[in-house]
N, C-alpha and C positions, 0 to 999 in steps of 0.2 A: 900189288902193292899191299899190305896190312891196313893203309889209312884210306884207299882209292875200293875199302868193301866197302858193300852197303846192307848196315845195317838198323837194328830199331828193335827195342821191348818195353813193354808195360807192363806194371804191377806196384812194387807197394817196401817201401824200406823206411829205415828208423836208424836213429845215431845216437850217442853215448859219450861222453866227455868229460872231463875232470875237474871242469871249470865251475866254480860255487854258483855262478846266476848265469842263463841261460843265455849261450852262444854269444857271446863281445867282439867274435870275429866277424860277428855279422852285425848285432844291437847292439849299437851303443855309438855314443857321439862318433868317432874314427871316422875313418874311410873304414872300408870295407877289408877283414882280413889283414888291418895295419891295430885295432888294438894288442895289448900284451897279456896271456890270457892269465885270469886269478890264480894259478897257482903256479906262476910263470914260463911253466911247457902243458903243452895243449900235450895229451893222450886221446884217441878219437878213434873208436870205431862206427865200422857204416856196415848194418845187413839188408842186404838185397834180398829181396824175393821177386821172380820173374815170373807173372801171370804167365805171359805170351810173346813172341821174338823168334828173331830171325836172323839169321848170319849168312849172308852168302848163303841162303836155304838153309842153311842149319839151322834145324829145329834146337829154341833155348827154352820152352815150357817147362815153367814148373820147379827149374833150378834155385839155386842159393847162391850168393856169391857174400863173405866177407873181407875188407879191407881193416886192418891195425894201423893205424897212420899213428908217429909221435914228432911235434914240431918244435926245437929246443926253443922260440921264442913266438912272435908277434908271424903267423903265418903269413903274409906276406912276403915275409925275409926270407922265406924259403929253406932248403935243405932238411927235409923232411926227410923220414925212416920211413918208408912202406912195404909194408905185406900181405898177402892175399891170399885168401882160402877159396878154393871152388869144390862146390859140391862135388860128392863123391859116387855119385849119381851121373855124372859127365861122361860121355861115350867120350873115345878121344879129340874127334872133332868138337862136342862143345866146349872143351877143354882147352884146346887152341883160341875157340872164339872167341870162351870170357876170358879168358889170357888177354888177348890181344885189345878185349873192351878196358877191360878195368886197369890194365898199364899205361893206356893212354894208347898203345898204337895203334890203336884202330880210329883215334879220335874221334871226337864229342867232349861232353865236359872233362872227362876224363885227360882227354888229351888238353884240353884247355889249362888244368892243373899242373901236366908234366913237367914244368921246367921248375915247377917248386921243389921236387925229391931230389933230394940227394943222395939217395940209399936206398937203393931198389933191392929187399929182401927176397926176392922170386915167393912165387905161387906153392899150394900145398894142398892138393887135396884131401878134404876130412869131410865125417858126417857132421852136415848141417841142419839142426832144426830150426824152423822160423812158423812163430804162430801167433794170433791175432785172438783177442777174448775182447770182445764188444770195442773199449776202447784200450784196451792195453795191447803189447807189442811184448815179444818174448823169443830169446834166440841162445844156441846153446852149440857149444863145439865141444864135445866132452874134454876135458883135460887141460884146456883153450881159453874158451871165454863162456861165460852165462852170465846174461842182465835182461836188461825189462826193465820196460816206459812206461808212466802211466801218465796219463794230460796232466802239466800244472795246472793247480785249483784255476780256478773261476768264478764270477760270479754272472758270466755270460749262461745263459741254460744249455746250449750245444751242450756243455761240459767242458770246451776246447776254448782254446783261443788260438786261433789260424791267424799266420803274417805271409807277405809276398816279400819276401828279406834279399831277394836274388838271390839264395843259394842252387848252386852251380845243378846241382840233381833234379829240386824240384823249385824252380824258382819264385812260383805264384802262391802255391799253396804250401805252407810250410804247418806244421799244430808243434810247439812249444810243449816241452815234457819234463817228468823228470825220475831222476833213478830209480826203481824199489830196491831198498832198504839189504833184498838180500844180493845186493849189486856191490861188488865190494868197492871197487874204485870207482866207477861213473858217477857222479854227480848227479849231472842234467844233461836235457836227450833233444829230439826233435823226432818227429814224425811225419811221413809224408808221403804224398801217388808220384809213383815217375808215370807221367805221361807220354805214350807214343805218337800216338796222333788223332786229328781233331774229329771230336765225337766221342771220345775211347768210355765205354764202361768203369766207374770206380767205384773201390769200397772205402765206404766212410762212416762208423760209429753203426757199425751192423747193417747199415742201408746201401741199398747200390740204386746212385744217381746214375745222372750224365753231365759231361762235364768236356767245353766246346772251346778247348782249351789249345794251344798250338802244340806242334809237335816240341819235343822238349827233350828227349833221350832219345838220339840217333845220330850217327858216324853215316 
């Protein structure tokens, strides 16, 4: 069964939603995922860039994946609609592997969120561009998605606000961000590092550092 397959990957990701403040589902006085989205509903896109990874021996290096999610109210109430977009460069085996991971069928963080999904809209192979320029992140799917984020303004000399929000993808390291003006719908965003194993080298603010975090994205 897919859930028994061993897999892991590491890389980078960012997300952008339509709320007018940063992620009230994670940053508020309410319990996680129980705060009402500022616009009543949550429309969020999550973009992943896999730097290295394997699924049952199939390499996933260099591939991109996007998820589009609509929640009709507080995220903990479920009934999400979810669509997946898989890098068109993926082979048949890679496509199958990414589909299993990002639908939650293979366990891991997406498997934990799977009970909240009421409508699975399937997956589509498309060209996905993922780019990092300094502290900014960009993603594009022609005729489907164009979004980018900048770090949320801060007085901290690093130029970024990092927090351990417990986000399923990057629970210990998440940077708050804001959507750039050319982004039509999403307003606020977050960016983070997907960690796959202890001692992984990660990229942050154009520098390479060592991170001794535990395994975070593994099935």
